[in-house]
TORGUPA-753186 format. One line per 8 residues: number of its first residue (from 1); their letters; for each residue x, y, z of C-alpha. Coordinates in nm, 2 decimals, m for minus. Layout:
<sites>
NUM	A	X:Y:Z | ...
</sites>
This chain:
<sites>
1	XXXXXXXX	0.00:0.00:0.00 | 0.27:0.25:0.09 | 0.44:0.24:m0.25 | 0.17:0.25:m0.52 | 0.23:0.06:m0.84 | 0.46:m0.20:m0.69 | 0.40:m0.57:m0.74 | 0.51:m0.80:m0.46
9	XXXXXXXX	0.51:m1.18:m0.52 | 0.57:m1.43:m0.25 | 0.65:m1.78:m0.36 | 0.65:m2.09:m0.13 | 0.85:m2.34:m0.33 | 0.79:m2.61:m0.07 | 0.42:m2.64:m0.16 | 0.44:m2.47:m0.50
17	XXXXXXXX	0.21:m2.18:m0.40 | 0.24:m1.82:m0.51 | 0.06:m1.50:m0.39 | 0.09:m1.16:m0.54 | 0.00:m0.82:m0.40 | m0.06:m0.51:m0.60 | m0.24:m0.19:m0.50 | m0.25:0.06:m0.78
25	XXXXXXXX	m0.43:0.31:m0.55 | m0.16:0.30:m0.28 | m0.28:0.48:0.03 | m0.63:0.53:m0.12 | m0.65:0.15:m0.14 | m0.52:0.12:0.22 | m0.79:0.35:0.35 | m1.06:0.17:0.16
33	XXXXXXXX	m0.93:m0.16:0.31 | m0.94:m0.01:0.66 | m1.30:0.12:0.60 | m1.42:m0.20:0.43 | m1.67:m0.30:0.71 | m1.79:0.06:0.77 | m2.04:0.30:0.61 | m1.83:0.57:0.44
41	XXXXXXXX	m1.96:0.93:0.45 | m1.81:0.99:0.10 | m1.74:0.74:m0.17 | m1.38:0.81:m0.26 | m1.11:0.88:m0.01 | m0.96:1.23:m0.02 | m0.60:1.22:m0.15 | m0.32:1.47:m0.08
49	XXXXXXXX	0.02:1.44:m0.25 | 0.30:1.70:m0.25 | 0.67:1.67:m0.36 | 0.95:1.92:m0.30 | 1.30:1.80:m0.39 | 1.35:1.47:m0.22 | 1.07:1.52:0.03 | 0.73:1.37:m0.04
57	XXXXXXXX	0.40:1.35:0.16 | 0.10:1.14:0.07 | m0.22:1.14:0.28 | m0.54:0.95:0.22 | m0.84:1.00:0.44 | m1.21:0.90:0.45 | m1.48:0.95:0.71 | m1.72:0.68:0.82
65	XXXXXXXX	m2.02:0.65:1.04 | m1.83:0.53:1.35 | m1.71:0.72:1.65 | m1.35:0.61:1.65 | m1.04:0.76:1.49 | m0.79:0.54:1.30 | m0.49:0.74:1.18 | m0.17:0.56:1.08
73	XXXXXXXX	0.16:0.74:1.03 | 0.46:0.63:0.83 | 0.80:0.78:0.76 | 1.01:0.62:0.48 | 0.77:0.32:0.49 | 0.83:0.27:0.87 | 0.52:0.26:1.08 | 0.55:0.53:1.35
81	XXXXXXXX	0.32:0.39:1.63 | 0.35:0.71:1.84 | 0.32:0.94:1.53 | 0.55:1.24:1.55 | 0.59:1.57:1.37 | 0.41:1.45:1.05 | 0.11:1.34:1.25 | 0.09:1.66:1.45
89	XXXXXXXX	0.12:1.86:1.13 | m0.17:1.66:0.98 | m0.39:1.70:1.29 | m0.33:2.08:1.30 | m0.41:2.12:0.93 | m0.71:1.90:0.93 | m0.88:2.08:1.22 | m0.79:2.43:1.09
97	XXXXXXXX	m0.89:2.36:0.73 | m1.23:2.21:0.81 | m1.31:2.50:1.06 | m1.20:2.77:0.81 | m1.41:2.61:0.54 | m1.71:2.60:0.78 | m1.67:2.97:0.87 | m1.65:3.07:0.50
105	XXXXXXXX	m1.95:2.86:0.41 | m2.14:3.00:0.70 | m2.19:2.66:0.86 | m2.02:2.76:1.19 | m2.26:2.84:1.48 | m2.17:2.92:1.84 | m1.95:2.61:1.89 | m1.63:2.54:1.72
113	XXXXXXXX	m1.55:2.17:1.69 | m1.22:2.06:1.85 | m0.95:1.84:1.69 | m1.09:1.53:1.86 | m1.44:1.62:1.73 | m1.32:1.67:1.37 | m1.14:1.34:1.38 | m1.43:1.13:1.49
121	XXXXXXXX	m1.50:0.86:1.24 | m1.18:0.94:1.05 | m0.96:0.68:0.88 | m0.64:0.83:0.75 | m0.29:0.71:0.64 | 0.00:0.96:0.64 | 0.32:0.88:0.46 | 0.62:1.10:0.44
129	XXXXXXXX	0.95:1.02:0.26 | 1.23:1.24:0.38 | 1.61:1.23:0.36 | 1.78:1.16:0.69 | 1.48:1.09:0.92 | 1.53:1.13:1.29 | 1.34:0.91:1.53 | 1.29:0.92:1.90
137	XXXXXXXX	1.43:0.57:1.96 | 1.57:0.26:1.81 | 1.22:0.12:1.75 | 1.14:0.43:1.53 | 0.80:0.48:1.69 | 0.81:0.86:1.66 | 0.94:1.09:1.39 | 1.12:1.40:1.52
145	XXXXXXXX	1.21:1.59:1.20 | 1.06:1.94:1.24 | 1.04:1.99:0.86 | 0.80:1.70:0.85 | 0.54:1.89:1.05 | 0.54:2.21:0.84 | 0.56:2.01:0.51 | 0.26:1.79:0.59
153	XXXXXXXX	0.07:2.09:0.73 | 0.11:2.30:0.42 | 0.02:2.01:0.19 | m0.29:1.92:0.38 | m0.40:2.29:0.41 | m0.37:2.34:0.04 | m0.51:2.02:m0.10 | m0.78:1.96:0.15
161	XXXXXXXX	m0.89:2.32:0.14 | m0.93:2.29:m0.24 | m1.11:1.96:m0.21 | m1.36:2.10:0.04 | m1.43:2.40:m0.19 | m1.49:2.17:m0.49 | m1.70:1.92:m0.29 | m1.94:2.12:m0.07
169	XXXXXXXX	m2.17:1.83:0.01 | m1.88:1.62:0.14 | m1.74:1.92:0.33 | m2.08:1.98:0.50 | m2.12:1.61:0.59 | m1.77:1.61:0.75 | m1.83:1.93:0.94 | m2.17:1.82:1.06
177	XXXXX	m2.02:1.50:1.19 | m1.76:1.70:1.38 | m2.03:1.93:1.52 | m2.24:1.63:1.63 | m1.94:1.50:1.82
</sites>
């Protein structure tokens, strides 16, 4: 899932069995897989991609009708269980972008949804590829590169903001879910 367009074939020569894996959609396929037993609020996952030099960020996200949040963060294809700067950049951008959209579309009432409210029912996968990643420990559970935070934040602000403007029905459904939370 993390590297779209790559075929992986596993061959067990002991029993002459072969299994291939290929996910053309990459992170979008991953999010669909994670949401497979849930009712999605919008049909296609929202996809964000930005490249600058040797740094890349990809984010796929989709809301469902549940009350739990499932956000996975990866740096250079390594699962960062405790998140890190890329995850905090994503969360900041997501909350800010949705609330700014709601203000502009006159959906905002007296109450402003918090970050936890906006992430209710969210399934997202964040993947950054950066040169010389710095992690908190040997187990690489948390990314520490500060440039990861600002890069993810700017990419999500730009692309998600555009998506919400172009898809007002989806934007309203996401905002209403956050307000209900």
